[in-house]
C-alpha positions in Angstrom: 101.5 73.0 91.8 97.8 73.7 91.6 95.4 73.5 94.8 91.9 72.5 94.6 89.2 73.3 96.1 85.6 72.9 96.9 84.3 74.3 92.9 87.8 75.7 92.4 90.6 75.0 90.9 94.0 77.5 91.6 97.0 76.5 89.2 98.8 78.4 86.9 97.6 80.8 84.2 98.7 79.1 80.7 98.8 81.6 77.0 96.1 78.7 75.8 93.8 80.8 78.9 94.5 84.5 77.0 90.5 84.5 75.3 88.9 83.5 78.7 90.9 86.4 80.6 90.5 88.7 77.8 86.4 87.9 77.9 87.0 89.2 82.3 89.5 91.6 82.0 88.1 93.7 79.2 85.1 95.0 81.6 86.0 98.3 82.4 84.5 96.9 86.6 86.7 94.5 86.5 90.3 96.0 86.2 89.5 99.2 87.1 88.5 99.0 91.1 92.3 96.2 90.6 94.0 99.3 89.1 95.0 98.4 85.9 94.0 99.4 82.1 91.2 97.2 80.4 92.8 94.6 78.2 91.7 95.5 74.3 92.3 91.7 72.9 93.4 89.0 73.1 96.6 89.3 72.0 96.4 91.8 75.3 95.8 89.3 77.4 98.4 87.0 75.8 100.9 89.6 76.7 99.8 90.0 80.5 99.3 86.5 81.0 103.2 85.8 80.0 104.2 89.3 81.5 102.3 89.3 84.6 100.0 86.3 85.6 103.1 84.0 84.7 104.5 85.5 88.7 105.1 82.8 91.3 102.6 82.5 93.6 99.9 83.4 90.6 96.8 81.0 89.9 93.9 81.4 87.3 91.3 80.7 89.6 89.5 77.9 87.4 85.9 76.4 87.7 85.9 72.7 88.5 82.9 72.7 86.4 83.6 74.1 83.0 87.7 73.8 83.8 88.4 77.8 82.4 89.9 80.7 84.4 86.7 82.4 86.0 89.5 85.2 87.4 93.1 85.1 89.3 94.3 85.1 92.3 98.1 85.8 93.6 100.2 86.8 96.7 103.1 88.8 95.3 105.7 90.6 97.1 105.3 94.5 96.1 104.2 97.7 96.7 102.4 96.8 100.7 104.7 93.6 101.3 108.6 94.3 101.0 109.8 91.4 103.8 110.8 87.3 103.1 108.1 86.6 105.4 105.6 88.5 104.8 103.3 88.6 101.0 100.7 91.1 99.2 96.9 89.0 98.6 96.0 90.4 95.3 92.4 88.8 93.1 90.2 89.5 90.4 87.0 87.6 89.7 85.0 87.7 86.2 82.3 90.2 86.4 78.8 87.4 86.0 81.2 85.1 88.5 80.5 88.2 91.3 78.3 87.3 94.8 78.9 83.6 94.4 82.2 83.5 97.3 84.4 82.7 94.4 87.4 84.6 95.4 86.3 84.0 99.7 86.5 80.5 98.6 90.1 81.2 96.2 91.5 83.5 98.3 91.0 80.7 102.2 92.7 78.1 100.4 95.5 80.7 99.1 96.0 81.9 102.6 96.6 78.3 104.0 98.8 77.4 101.6 100.8 81.0 102.3 100.6 80.2 106.4 101.3 76.5 105.8 103.3 75.5 102.5 105.0 79.1 102.2 105.4 79.9 106.1 104.7 83.3 105.5 104.1 85.4 108.9 101.9 87.7 107.4 99.8 88.7 104.1 98.8 92.2 103.7 96.3 93.2 101.2 94.7 96.8 100.4 91.3 97.3 98.0 90.6 101.1 96.7 87.6 103.3 98.0 84.3 102.2 96.7 85.2 98.6 96.2 82.8 97.3 98.5 82.8 94.1 97.8 86.7 93.6 98.5 86.3 94.9 101.4 84.2 92.1 102.8 86.0 89.2 101.0 88.7 90.4 103.2 86.8 90.5 105.9 84.6 86.8 105.9 88.6 85.8 105.8 89.6 87.6 109.3 91.6 90.7 107.6 92.3 93.8 110.0 92.5 97.4 108.8 95.5 98.3 109.7 96.0 101.8 107.5 94.5 104.3 105.2 96.8 106.6 102.7 94.7 109.5 100.7 96.8 110.5 97.7 98.2 106.6 96.0 99.3 107.1 92.6 97.7 104.4 90.5 100.1 104.5 87.8 97.9 102.1 85.5 94.5 104.3 85.6 97.1 107.6 85.5 95.3 109.2 88.8 95.2 109.4 93.1 93.4 107.2 95.0 92.4 106.8 98.8 93.8 103.4 99.9 92.9 100.8 102.6 95.2 98.1 103.8 94.5 95.4 106.2 96.4 92.8 107.1 95.9 89.3 108.9 99.0 87.3 110.8 99.4 83.7 110.9 98.5 83.6 114.6 95.2 85.0 113.6 94.3 83.0 110.9 95.6 80.1 113.0 93.2 81.3 115.9 90.2 81.8 112.6 91.3 77.6 111.5 90.6 76.8 115.3 87.5 78.4 115.9 85.5 76.8 113.0 86.9 73.5 113.8 
């Protein structure tokens, strides 16, 4: 089910999106900040769309203006979130679209979906040390710092990093919605 907002559509990934996915996911500034290896070819992106990005509640962030994907966002039940009533929020945006509010806009809508449609009780979100852009998106959305872990092994990068984890509960989200209404 696509989710439509002002400038964006959040919809399931399609294998036909592989060329656009590769265009942004081959940039080391994107994957390295998120903890995954750069995409090496259009076929690599197609495989990742099939094996990773086609997971439930994972969406291509599509710019309405062009109808093409510029990034990805999803709610996952792994790593940080292991209960049925919670999820981990993950996202990335292609470098040409950094600093334009697209990650925040997409995440705001996915949080609405998480709390209203999926009835989740809390959403966790992490970022690695040095990823100030992701930290700022989380702050804008109302996430609250929970913890930092010094030596988190990032298997795709074969290294350890410092990871920060924040959380947003349904009650906190509702409070933010009421204040901005």
